[in-house]
C-alpha positions as CSV (number, residue, x, y, z in Angstrom):
1,X,-20.6,2.2,29.8
2,X,-22.5,0.3,27.2
3,X,-20.5,-0.4,24.1
4,X,-22.0,-0.3,20.6
5,X,-21.5,-2.8,17.7
6,X,-20.8,-1.4,14.2
7,X,-21.1,-2.2,10.5
8,X,-18.0,-1.9,8.4
9,X,-18.8,1.6,7.2
10,X,-19.8,3.0,10.5
11,X,-16.9,1.3,12.3
12,X,-14.5,2.9,9.8
13,X,-15.9,6.3,10.3
14,X,-16.1,5.9,14.1
15,X,-12.6,4.6,14.5
16,X,-11.1,7.4,12.3
17,X,-13.1,10.0,14.2
18,X,-12.0,8.5,17.5
19,X,-8.3,8.3,16.6
20,X,-8.1,11.7,14.8
21,X,-10.0,13.8,17.3
22,X,-7.6,13.3,20.1
23,X,-4.4,14.0,18.2
24,X,-3.8,17.6,19.3
25,X,-0.4,18.7,18.1
26,X,1.2,15.3,17.7
27,X,2.7,14.6,14.3
28,X,0.5,12.3,12.3
29,X,3.3,10.0,11.2
30,X,4.1,9.3,14.9
31,X,0.5,9.5,16.3
32,X,-0.7,6.7,14.0
33,X,1.5,4.3,16.0
34,X,-0.3,5.1,19.2
35,X,-3.8,5.1,17.8
36,X,-3.3,1.8,15.8
37,X,-1.7,0.1,18.8
38,X,-4.6,1.1,21.0
39,X,-7.0,-0.2,18.4
40,X,-5.2,-3.5,18.5
41,X,-5.2,-3.5,22.3
42,X,-9.0,-2.8,22.4
43,X,-9.7,-5.6,19.9
44,X,-7.8,-8.3,21.7
45,X,-9.3,-7.1,25.0
46,X,-12.8,-7.2,23.7
47,X,-12.3,-10.7,22.3
48,X,-10.9,-11.8,25.7
49,X,-13.7,-10.3,27.7
50,X,-16.3,-11.9,25.4
51,X,-14.6,-15.2,25.9
52,X,-14.6,-14.8,29.7
53,X,-18.3,-14.0,29.7
54,X,-19.1,-17.2,27.6
55,X,-16.9,-19.4,29.9
56,X,-18.4,-18.0,33.0
57,X,-21.8,-18.7,31.7
58,X,-20.7,-22.3,30.9
59,X,-18.7,-23.1,34.0
60,X,-20.2,-20.8,36.6
61,X,-18.0,-20.4,39.7
62,X,-15.4,-22.9,38.6
63,X,-12.7,-20.3,38.1
64,X,-10.0,-22.9,37.6
65,X,-11.8,-24.3,34.5
66,X,-12.3,-20.8,33.2
67,X,-8.7,-19.9,33.7
68,X,-7.5,-23.1,32.1
69,X,-9.6,-22.4,29.0
70,X,-8.5,-18.8,28.8
71,X,-4.9,-20.0,28.5
72,X,-5.8,-21.5,25.2
73,X,-6.9,-18.1,23.8
74,X,-5.3,-16.8,20.7
75,X,-4.1,-13.8,22.8
76,X,-4.1,-14.2,26.6
77,X,-4.9,-11.1,28.6
78,X,-3.7,-11.4,32.2
79,X,-6.1,-10.3,35.0
80,X,-6.0,-6.6,35.6
81,X,-4.5,-5.4,32.3
82,X,-7.4,-5.6,29.8
83,X,-8.5,-2.4,28.1
84,X,-11.5,-2.0,30.5
85,X,-9.2,-2.4,33.5
86,X,-7.0,0.4,32.2
87,X,-10.0,2.5,31.3
88,X,-11.1,2.5,35.0
89,X,-7.8,4.2,35.8
90,X,-8.0,6.9,33.1
91,X,-8.1,9.7,35.6
92,X,-4.7,8.7,37.1
93,X,-2.0,11.2,36.7
94,X,0.4,8.5,35.4
95,X,-2.1,6.9,32.9
96,X,0.6,6.8,30.2
97,X,2.8,4.7,32.5
98,X,-0.1,2.5,33.4
99,X,-0.8,1.8,29.7
100,X,2.9,1.0,29.1
101,X,2.9,-1.6,32.0
102,X,-0.3,-3.2,30.8
103,X,0.9,-3.5,27.2
104,X,4.3,-4.9,28.1
105,X,2.6,-7.5,30.4
106,X,0.4,-8.6,27.5
107,X,3.5,-8.8,25.2
108,X,5.3,-11.0,27.8
109,X,2.3,-13.3,28.2
110,X,2.0,-13.7,24.4
111,X,5.7,-13.7,23.6
112,X,5.5,-16.4,20.9
113,X,3.3,-14.0,18.7
114,X,3.9,-10.5,20.2
115,X,7.5,-10.4,21.2
116,X,8.9,-6.9,20.4
117,X,5.6,-5.5,19.2
118,X,5.4,-2.7,21.7
119,X,7.8,0.0,20.5
120,X,5.9,3.2,21.5
121,X,6.0,4.9,24.8
122,X,2.6,6.2,26.1
123,X,4.5,8.2,28.7
124,X,6.7,10.1,26.2
125,X,7.0,13.8,26.9
126,X,9.1,14.3,23.7
127,X,6.3,13.0,21.5
128,X,3.0,13.4,23.4
129,X,3.8,16.6,25.3
130,X,3.9,17.5,29.0
131,X,1.8,15.7,31.6
132,X,-1.3,17.7,31.2
133,X,-1.3,17.6,27.4
134,X,-0.4,13.9,27.3
135,X,-3.0,12.9,29.8
136,X,-5.7,14.9,28.0
137,X,-4.9,13.1,24.8
138,X,-4.8,9.6,26.3
139,X,-8.0,10.0,28.3
140,X,-9.8,11.2,25.2
141,X,-8.5,8.2,23.2
142,X,-9.4,5.8,26.0
143,X,-12.9,7.3,26.4
144,X,-13.7,7.2,22.7
145,X,-12.4,3.6,22.2
146,X,-14.3,2.5,25.3
147,X,-17.6,3.2,23.4
148,X,-16.7,0.7,20.7
149,X,-17.3,-3.0,20.9
150,X,-15.0,-5.0,18.6
151,X,-15.7,-8.5,20.0
152,X,-18.0,-9.6,17.2
153,X,-16.5,-7.5,14.4
154,X,-14.8,-10.5,12.8
155,X,-11.3,-10.6,11.3
156,X,-12.5,-9.2,7.9
157,X,-14.4,-6.2,9.4
158,X,-11.7,-5.2,12.0
159,X,-8.9,-5.9,9.5
160,X,-10.6,-3.7,6.9
161,X,-11.1,-1.0,9.5
162,X,-7.4,-1.2,10.4
163,X,-6.5,-0.8,6.7
164,X,-8.9,2.1,6.4
165,X,-7.2,3.8,9.3
166,X,-3.8,3.2,7.7
167,X,-5.1,4.7,4.5
168,X,-6.4,7.8,6.3
169,X,-3.2,8.3,8.2
170,X,-1.3,7.8,4.9
171,X,-3.3,10.5,3.2
172,X,-2.7,12.8,6.2
173,X,1.0,12.0,6.7
174,X,2.1,13.5,3.3
175,X,5.6,12.5,2.2
176,X,6.1,10.3,5.3
177,X,3.2,8.1,4.1
178,X,5.5,6.3,1.6
179,X,7.1,4.5,4.5
180,X,4.0,2.5,5.3
181,X,1.3,3.0,2.7
182,X,0.6,2.4,-1.0
183,X,-2.5,4.3,-2.4
184,X,-5.4,1.8,-2.5
185,X,-6.1,2.0,-6.3
186,X,-2.4,1.3,-7.1
187,X,-2.2,-1.5,-4.5
188,X,-5.4,-3.1,-5.9
189,X,-4.2,-2.8,-9.5
190,X,-0.8,-4.3,-8.6
191,X,-2.4,-7.3,-6.7
192,X,-4.8,-8.0,-9.5
193,X,-2.1,-7.8,-12.3
194,X,0.2,-10.1,-10.3
195,X,-2.3,-13.0,-10.8
196,X,-1.7,-14.8,-7.6
197,X,-2.6,-18.5,-7.6
198,X,-3.6,-21.0,-4.9
199,X,-0.8,-22.8,-3.1
200,X,1.5,-19.9,-3.6
201,X,4.3,-18.4,-1.5
202,X,3.9,-14.6,-1.8
203,X,6.5,-12.1,-0.7
204,X,6.8,-8.4,-0.4
205,X,10.4,-7.4,0.4
206,X,9.5,-3.8,1.2
207,X,6.1,-4.6,2.8
208,X,5.3,-1.4,4.6
209,X,2.1,-2.0,6.6
210,X,1.4,-5.2,4.7
211,X,-1.5,-4.1,2.5
212,X,-0.1,-5.5,-0.8
213,X,0.4,-8.9,0.8
214,X,-3.1,-9.0,2.1
215,X,-4.6,-7.9,-1.2
216,X,-2.6,-10.6,-3.0
217,X,-4.0,-13.1,-0.6
218,X,-7.5,-11.7,-1.1
219,X,-7.2,-12.4,-4.8
220,X,-6.6,-16.1,-4.1
221,X,-9.5,-16.2,-1.7
222,X,-11.7,-14.8,-4.5
223,X,-10.8,-18.1,-6.3
224,X,-12.3,-20.1,-3.4
225,X,-9.0,-21.1,-1.8
226,X,-7.2,-20.1,1.4
227,X,-4.1,-22.1,0.5
228,X,-1.2,-19.6,0.4
229,X,1.6,-18.3,2.6
230,X,2.6,-14.6,3.1
231,X,6.1,-13.4,3.7
232,X,7.4,-9.9,4.1
233,X,10.4,-7.8,5.3
234,X,10.3,-4.2,6.4
235,X,13.2,-2.0,7.5
236,X,11.4,0.5,9.7
237,X,10.7,-1.0,13.2
238,X,7.5,1.0,13.8
239,X,6.1,0.1,10.4
240,X,7.2,-3.5,10.8
241,X,5.0,-3.8,14.0
242,X,2.1,-2.2,12.1
243,X,2.4,-5.0,9.6
244,X,2.4,-7.6,12.3
245,X,-0.7,-6.2,13.9
246,X,-2.3,-5.9,10.5
247,X,-1.7,-9.6,9.9
248,X,-3.2,-10.6,13.3
249,X,-6.3,-8.5,12.7
250,X,-6.8,-10.2,9.4
251,X,-6.4,-13.6,10.9
252,X,-3.0,-14.2,9.2
253,X,-1.1,-15.2,12.3
254,X,1.1,-17.6,10.3
255,X,2.5,-14.8,8.0
256,X,6.2,-14.6,8.3
257,X,7.2,-10.9,8.7
258,X,10.9,-10.0,9.3
259,X,12.4,-6.7,10.3
260,X,15.6,-5.4,8.6
261,X,17.2,-4.1,5.4
262,X,16.2,-6.4,2.6
263,X,19.0,-5.2,0.2
264,X,21.8,-5.6,2.7
265,X,20.5,-8.2,5.1
266,X,17.7,-10.3,3.6
267,X,16.1,-12.4,6.3
268,X,13.6,-14.5,4.4
269,X,15.9,-17.5,4.3
270,X,15.8,-21.2,4.7
271,X,18.9,-23.2,5.6
272,X,20.9,-20.0,5.0
273,X,19.6,-19.7,1.4
274,X,17.1,-17.2,0.1
275,X,13.5,-18.6,0.0
276,X,12.2,-18.8,-3.6
277,X,8.7,-17.5,-4.1
278,X,5.9,-18.0,-6.6
279,X,5.0,-14.3,-6.5
280,X,6.9,-11.2,-5.4
281,X,5.1,-7.9,-5.2
282,X,6.3,-4.6,-3.9
283,X,6.1,-0.8,-4.0
284,X,9.7,-0.2,-2.8
285,X,11.0,3.3,-2.0
286,X,11.6,5.3,-5.1
287,X,15.3,5.8,-6.1
288,X,16.5,5.0,-2.6
289,X,19.8,6.9,-1.9
290,X,22.8,5.4,-0.2
291,X,21.2,1.9,-0.2
292,X,24.5,0.1,-0.6
293,X,26.1,-1.3,2.6
294,X,29.4,-3.0,3.3
295,X,29.7,-6.3,1.4
296,X,27.0,-5.5,-1.2
297,X,29.4,-5.6,-4.1
298,X,30.2,-9.2,-3.1
299,X,26.7,-10.1,-2.2
300,X,26.8,-13.7,-0.9
301,X,23.5,-14.5,-2.5
302,X,24.7,-13.3,-5.9
303,X,21.6,-11.2,-6.5
304,X,23.4,-8.4,-8.4
305,X,25.2,-10.6,-11.0
306,X,23.6,-8.6,-13.8
307,X,25.4,-5.5,-12.6
308,X,25.6,-3.4,-9.4
309,X,23.0,-0.6,-9.4
310,X,24.3,2.9,-8.6
311,X,24.7,3.9,-5.0
312,X,22.4,6.9,-5.5
313,X,19.4,4.9,-6.8
314,X,18.3,1.6,-5.3
315,X,15.4,0.9,-7.8
316,X,17.2,-1.9,-9.7
317,X,18.6,-3.3,-6.4
318,X,15.0,-4.1,-5.4
319,X,14.0,-5.3,-8.9
320,X,16.9,-7.7,-9.2
321,X,16.4,-8.9,-5.6
322,X,12.8,-9.7,-6.5
323,X,13.7,-11.5,-9.6
324,X,16.4,-13.6,-7.8
325,X,13.9,-14.6,-5.1
326,X,11.4,-15.9,-7.6
327,X,11.2,-19.5,-8.5
328,X,13.1,-20.2,-11.7
329,X,10.9,-20.9,-14.7
330,X,7.8,-20.2,-12.6
331,X,8.0,-17.1,-10.4
332,X,6.4,-13.7,-11.2
333,X,7.3,-10.1,-10.1
334,X,4.9,-7.1,-10.0
335,X,6.6,-3.9,-8.9
336,X,5.9,-0.2,-8.8
337,X,8.9,1.9,-10.1
338,X,9.6,5.5,-11.1
339,X,9.7,6.1,-14.8
340,X,13.5,6.5,-14.8
341,X,13.9,2.8,-14.4
342,X,12.5,2.5,-17.9
343,X,15.2,4.6,-19.7
344,X,18.1,5.6,-17.4
345,X,21.5,4.5,-18.8
346,X,24.9,3.5,-17.4
347,X,24.7,0.6,-14.9
348,X,20.9,0.7,-14.8
349,X,20.8,0.5,-18.6
350,X,23.0,-2.6,-18.6
351,X,20.8,-4.3,-16.0
352,X,17.7,-3.5,-18.0
353,X,19.3,-4.8,-21.2
354,X,20.1,-8.1,-19.5
355,X,16.6,-8.5,-18.1
356,X,15.1,-7.9,-21.6
357,X,17.6,-10.3,-23.2
358,X,16.6,-12.9,-20.7
359,X,13.0,-12.5,-21.9
360,X,11.8,-11.6,-18.4
361,X,10.1,-8.2,-19.1
362,X,6.5,-9.2,-19.7
363,X,4.5,-6.0,-19.2
364,X,5.2,-2.2,-18.7
365,X,2.3,0.0,-17.6
366,X,2.6,3.8,-17.3
367,X,0.3,5.2,-14.6
368,X,-0.9,8.8,-14.1
369,X,1.1,11.4,-12.2
370,X,0.2,12.6,-8.7
371,X,-1.2,9.3,-7.4
372,X,1.2,9.3,-4.5
373,X,1.4,11.8,-1.7
374,X,5.2,11.1,-1.6
375,X,5.8,12.1,-5.2
376,X,3.9,13.9,-7.9
377,X,5.8,12.2,-10.7
378,X,4.1,9.5,-12.8
379,X,5.1,5.9,-12.0
380,X,5.1,2.6,-13.8
381,X,4.3,-1.0,-13.0
382,X,6.7,-3.7,-14.2
383,X,5.7,-7.3,-14.5
384,X,8.6,-9.7,-14.9
385,X,7.8,-13.3,-15.5
386,X,10.3,-16.2,-15.0
387,X,7.9,-18.6,-16.7
388,X,9.1,-17.0,-19.9
389,X,12.6,-18.5,-19.3
390,X,13.6,-21.6,-21.3
391,X,11.7,-24.5,-19.9
392,X,8.9,-22.3,-18.4
393,X,5.2,-22.5,-19.4
394,X,5.5,-19.2,-21.3
395,X,8.9,-19.6,-22.9
396,X,7.4,-18.9,-26.4
397,X,6.1,-15.5,-25.4
398,X,8.8,-13.1,-26.7
399,X,7.1,-9.7,-26.8
400,X,6.7,-7.0,-24.2
401,X,3.3,-5.5,-23.7
402,X,3.2,-1.7,-23.2
403,X,0.2,0.1,-21.7
404,X,0.0,3.9,-21.7
405,X,-2.5,4.6,-18.9
406,X,-1.4,8.1,-17.8
407,X,-4.8,9.5,-18.6
408,X,-6.7,6.9,-16.6
409,X,-7.5,8.9,-13.5
410,X,-9.9,11.1,-11.7
411,X,-8.4,14.5,-10.9
412,X,-8.3,15.6,-7.2
413,X,-7.4,18.9,-5.5
414,X,-4.3,17.6,-3.7
415,X,-3.9,14.1,-5.3
416,X,-5.3,12.2,-8.3
417,X,-6.9,8.8,-7.9
418,X,-7.9,5.9,-10.1
419,X,-11.5,4.5,-10.1
420,X,-12.6,0.9,-10.8
421,X,-13.3,1.7,-14.4
422,X,-9.7,2.8,-14.9
423,X,-8.3,-0.3,-13.3
424,X,-10.6,-2.6,-15.3
425,X,-9.5,-0.9,-18.6
426,X,-5.8,-1.7,-17.7
427,X,-6.5,-5.2,-16.5
428,X,-8.6,-6.1,-19.5
429,X,-6.0,-4.8,-21.9
430,X,-3.2,-6.8,-20.2
431,X,-5.3,-9.9,-20.1
432,X,-6.2,-9.6,-23.8
433,X,-2.7,-8.5,-24.9
434,X,-4.1,-7.0,-28.1
435,X,-3.1,-3.6,-29.6
436,X,-5.4,-0.6,-29.0
437,X,-4.7,2.6,-30.7
438,X,-3.0,5.2,-28.4
439,X,-3.4,2.9,-25.4
440,X,-1.5,-0.4,-25.6
441,X,0.7,-2.4,-27.9
442,X,2.7,-5.7,-27.9
443,X,6.3,-5.0,-29.1
444,X,8.9,-7.6,-30.2
445,X,12.5,-7.8,-29.0
446,X,13.8,-6.5,-32.4
447,X,12.1,-3.1,-32.0
448,X,13.2,-2.8,-28.4
449,X,16.8,-3.5,-29.5
450,X,16.4,-0.8,-32.2
451,X,15.5,1.6,-29.4
452,X,18.7,0.6,-27.5
453,X,16.7,-1.3,-24.9
454,X,14.9,1.8,-23.8
455,X,11.5,0.9,-22.3
456,X,10.0,4.4,-22.3
457,X,6.4,3.7,-23.1
458,X,5.8,6.6,-25.5
459,X,8.4,5.1,-27.8
460,X,6.1,2.2,-28.5
461,X,2.6,3.6,-27.9
462,X,1.9,6.6,-30.1
463,X,-0.2,9.1,-28.0
464,X,0.1,11.9,-30.5
465,X,-3.3,13.6,-31.2
466,X,-3.7,15.4,-34.5
467,X,-5.0,18.9,-34.1
468,X,-8.2,19.7,-36.0
469,X,-7.4,21.6,-39.2
470,X,-8.6,25.2,-39.1
471,X,-10.2,26.5,-42.3
472,X,-9.0,30.1,-42.2
473,X,-11.1,31.3,-45.1
474,X,-14.3,29.9,-43.6
475,X,-13.6,31.4,-40.2
476,X,-12.9,34.8,-41.8
477,X,-16.2,34.7,-43.6
478,X,-18.0,33.7,-40.4
479,X,-16.3,36.7,-38.6
480,X,-17.5,39.1,-41.4
481,X,-21.1,37.8,-40.9
482,X,-20.8,38.3,-37.1
483,X,-19.5,41.8,-37.6
484,X,-22.4,42.7,-39.9
485,X,-24.9,41.3,-37.4
486,X,-23.3,43.3,-34.6
487,X,-23.5,46.5,-36.7
488,X,-27.2,45.9,-37.3
489,X,-27.8,45.3,-33.6
490,X,-26.0,48.5,-32.7
491,X,-28.0,50.6,-35.2
492,X,-31.3,49.2,-33.8
493,X,-30.1,50.0,-30.3
494,X,-29.3,53.6,-31.2
495,X,-32.7,54.1,-32.8
496,X,-34.4,52.8,-29.6
497,X,-32.3,55.1,-27.4
498,X,-33.1,58.1,-29.7
499,X,-36.8,57.5,-29.3
500,X,-36.3,57.5,-25.5
501,X,-34.3,60.8,-25.7
502,X,-31.1,59.1,-24.7
503,X,-28.0,59.8,-26.7
């Protein structure tokens, strides 16, 4: 079968059609793991086979030289287990088992990079159905993927296609999407507001499928530099492996991604101490319940010294973890939070008060409602800046900038979205840091203190729209004129009907 090469747009559409058409009755949240793993498998197989063809052309029948060079590949595919080898066996009754064996063989041969990456079972009756249903789905997937040549797609094209697939699966997975996906407009906005700089260590402690990390890196590459390092941690094993594949497909093999519970078992450490980052970005789970584990109250890394967040809401646990993993006097945090973080009292109020008094709260941005498939509520972006600490480059900045952007969206049937014009309006306002009527305002500490350290945006940005005054007498006069005109029309109509003999 002759494969076809694709542009970015056509590859996106083709891959989604390929992955989605074979799903059958498999739950989208589970099915994505199979489709995206097969995409990764097809990509590394195509690269391998293209390299084999080039080496054969160069060295001819010298199989030893060819084999030696293949050992230096980024991903080595042993003989007999490439995608095309498996595709030839698609009609086998045990095709699911054959795919499992091939993938685990590749994992073993590339253990330095791929250890533990195969966590789905292509022979699972519980997920994929009985033998007939399972084989039908797998054969359809193999047949469709076989038509696509990914060998010359390049890291950017295939990486973008992978992100496109994640986005489509996220839109389709409903509430489960929050486990692995941040809506693209929000992710792009957060990455741009974070202001990543060259030579930075960038971390996402709740990295999902890794999109925010990659977008932050992309912002640095727009500045003409590729000098940065990506770090992430993700608790869900399946999503963690999506992140690893995402990094590989974008050519970020050196990214350090860990699996585990960030709040109770942070793994991004060096010499048993938490690594300090230049930038920490995240869209952590909203108001995570039962987040607290054994030993949290006496956290050995002292992350919760400002106060222990409530067991029923983990928002400030993530926020304070992010602040504590930023470089003192330099680091910067950009995080998506539910609005309750801005005004809830008790333990959360004490933590918020402390952060404000430390002069860390730089910017508060209110976003529209219904941007997330996981929650219809409006959310906010918090930017906390440790360069505002004493001795930092921005220690003289003592105000907090509020942006009320809840109306900056394009309405959708199931979900709202934000367009580039909406993002630019917010970014330009934050960059300028100048007051705009009913949209944004810089507020000093004294006023925030007067409001009992409540950061609810509408306390500081007046959004009240005066209703247009109604002149009752003028309207009554207009109604009288209309009534007279109607009476005249009715009289003329009756006269015409009478002439026609109609009464």
